[in-house]
C-alpha positions as CSV (number, residue, x, y, z in Angstrom):
1,M,0.2,-0.1,0.2
2,G,1.4,3.6,-1.3
3,F,1.2,6.7,0.6
4,A,-1.7,8.1,-1.2
5,D,-3.5,5.1,-0.5
6,I,-2.8,4.7,3.6
7,I,-4.2,8.5,3.5
8,S,-7.3,7.5,1.6
9,A,-7.7,4.5,3.8
10,K,-7.2,6.6,7.1
11,K,-10.1,9.2,6.9
12,V,-9.1,11.7,9.3
13,T,-11.8,14.3,10.3
14,G,-10.7,18.0,9.7
15,Q,-7.5,16.6,7.5
16,K,-5.6,19.5,5.6
17,G,-2.8,17.3,4.6
18,A,-0.4,15.0,5.0
19,F,3.3,13.9,4.3
20,L,6.2,11.2,5.0
21,T,9.8,11.7,5.0
22,D,11.8,8.5,4.4
23,A,15.5,8.3,6.9
24,A,16.9,9.2,3.6
25,G,15.3,12.7,3.2
26,G,13.1,12.0,0.3
27,C,9.5,12.9,0.9
28,Q,6.0,12.5,0.0
29,A,3.4,15.1,0.5
30,Q,-0.2,15.6,0.3
31,G,-2.2,19.0,0.9
32,C,1.3,20.5,1.5
33,E,4.2,21.6,-0.3
34,Q,7.1,19.1,0.1
35,S,9.7,21.7,0.9
36,A,7.3,22.9,3.9
37,A,7.0,19.4,4.8
38,S,10.9,18.7,5.0
39,Q,11.4,21.8,7.0
40,S,8.6,20.4,9.4
41,A,10.0,16.9,9.3
42,E,14.0,18.6,10.3
43,L,12.3,21.0,13.1
44,A,10.4,17.8,14.6
45,R,13.8,15.8,14.6
46,Q,15.3,19.0,16.1
47,I,12.9,18.9,18.8
48,Y,13.6,15.8,19.4
49,D,17.3,15.7,19.6
50,I,17.0,18.9,21.9
51,V,14.9,17.4,24.2
52,G,15.8,13.9,24.5
53,V,13.3,12.2,26.6
54,T,13.5,8.2,25.8
55,G,10.2,7.2,24.5
56,L,9.0,10.7,23.2
57,D,8.4,10.0,18.8
58,T,5.3,12.7,18.6
59,V,5.6,16.3,18.9
60,W,2.4,18.1,18.7
61,L,1.7,21.6,17.5
62,S,-1.2,23.5,18.1
63,T,-2.6,26.8,17.0
64,D,-5.7,28.8,16.3
65,A,-5.5,27.5,13.1
66,G,-5.3,24.2,13.8
67,V,-2.7,21.7,14.8
68,A,0.7,19.8,13.4
69,G,1.0,16.0,14.8
70,L,4.7,14.9,13.8
71,K,5.8,11.2,14.3
72,I,9.5,10.4,14.2
73,S,10.9,6.5,14.1
74,A,13.9,5.2,12.3
75,Q,12.0,4.7,8.9
76,G,12.0,8.8,9.0
77,T,9.3,11.1,9.6
78,A,5.5,11.4,9.2
79,G,3.3,14.6,9.5
80,V,-0.2,15.4,9.8
81,L,-1.8,19.1,9.4
82,L,-5.2,19.2,10.8
83,G,-8.2,21.9,11.2
84,P,-9.1,23.2,14.5
85,D,-11.8,20.2,14.5
86,G,-9.7,17.7,13.5
87,D,-9.7,14.2,15.2
88,A,-6.1,13.8,16.8
89,A,-7.0,9.9,17.3
90,A,-7.7,9.3,14.5
91,A,-4.5,11.3,12.8
92,K,-2.0,9.2,15.5
93,G,-3.3,6.2,14.1
94,L,-2.0,7.6,10.2
95,L,0.7,8.7,11.7
96,D,1.7,5.1,12.5
97,A,0.5,3.4,9.5
98,L,2.4,6.3,7.4
99,L,5.9,4.9,9.4
100,T,5.0,1.4,9.5
101,A,4.4,1.1,5.7
102,P,6.9,-0.9,3.7
103,S,6.8,1.8,1.6
104,A,7.8,3.8,4.1
105,A,11.0,2.4,4.0
106,R,14.1,3.0,1.4
107,T,16.2,0.1,0.5
108,G,19.3,-0.4,-2.1
109,I,22.1,2.7,-0.8
110,S,24.9,1.5,-2.8
111,A,28.2,1.0,-1.0
112,D,29.6,4.1,-2.9
113,A,27.6,6.6,-0.4
114,V,29.5,6.2,2.3
115,N,32.7,6.9,0.1
116,Q,30.7,10.2,-1.1
117,I,30.0,10.3,2.5
118,R,33.5,10.3,3.2
119,K,34.4,12.6,0.7
120,I,31.6,15.3,1.9
121,A,32.8,15.4,5.3
122,T,37.1,16.2,4.0
123,E,35.8,18.6,2.2
124,Y,33.9,20.7,5.2
125,L,35.3,19.5,7.8
126,T,39.0,19.0,6.8
127,D,41.4,18.0,9.7
128,F,38.2,17.3,12.0
129,A,36.6,15.3,9.5
130,E,37.9,11.5,10.0
131,T,37.5,11.7,13.4
132,A,33.8,12.9,13.2
133,L,33.7,10.2,10.9
134,M,34.8,7.7,12.7
135,I,33.0,8.7,16.1
136,Q,29.6,9.1,13.7
137,I,29.9,5.6,11.7
138,K,30.2,4.3,15.8
139,Q,26.9,6.2,17.0
140,S,25.0,5.2,13.8
141,G,25.8,1.8,13.7
142,L,26.8,1.8,10.0
143,D,27.8,-1.2,8.2
144,E,29.8,0.2,5.5
145,K,29.8,-2.7,3.2
146,N,26.1,-3.0,3.3
147,P,24.4,0.7,4.8
148,Q,21.1,0.6,5.8
149,P,19.2,3.5,5.2
150,E,18.0,4.1,8.8
151,A,22.3,4.0,9.7
152,M,22.9,6.0,6.5
153,A,20.5,8.7,8.1
154,K,21.6,8.4,11.2
155,L,25.5,9.2,10.5
156,S,24.7,12.3,7.6
157,G,22.4,13.8,10.9
158,G,25.2,12.8,13.3
159,L,27.8,15.0,10.9
160,E,25.7,17.7,10.0
161,K,25.5,18.1,14.5
162,A,29.0,18.1,14.6
163,A,29.6,20.0,12.5
164,M,27.4,22.9,13.7
165,M,29.9,23.3,16.6
166,I,33.4,23.0,14.3
167,I,32.2,25.1,10.9
168,G,29.2,27.0,12.9
169,P,25.2,26.4,11.1
170,S,25.2,27.6,7.7
171,R,28.2,25.7,6.8
172,A,27.2,22.6,8.4
173,K,22.7,22.9,6.5
174,E,24.9,23.3,3.2
175,M,26.7,20.1,4.5
176,G,23.7,18.6,5.1
177,E,21.7,18.9,2.0
178,K,24.9,17.6,0.3
179,L,24.9,14.3,2.7
180,K,21.4,14.4,1.6
181,K,22.0,14.2,-2.0
182,A,24.5,11.4,-1.8
183,I,22.5,9.0,0.0
184,S,19.4,9.5,-2.1
């Protein structure tokens, strides 16, 4: 069952839009702009990293105009946008369904992607690249001969986070974009 099929099957009262970003940064969106969906997923990941509470996997943001629910997992981030009278319980079910669907996970990342990650990290982090790579590869649990999407996403995110302290946020974001392209 694909992204659009899941949204059609899980009817949510008051739903304005939904999106799914996979572990490598690929994004599918319905009822919202893809770039906004990607930025929302990144916001959810940042909140998740900052708060750091074990078991916290869903972020709900509320305004007078409606509610946004963002759920984070190893497969990626799913989001749903609701109007003021939206059904949050049904939206949670949709978030779960999007993240557990087989289409939510990417497969087939080439071993060459790891070499591309090394090259990009060296380009931006120069003398610090090898140390940052060594630490982030270990933390991500990456098997360099058989890279999995979840581990590659963790590696990319970890390198970007480390780069913020070394080269600053704007250059780190630029590097992060290149890393995401290398693994997609």
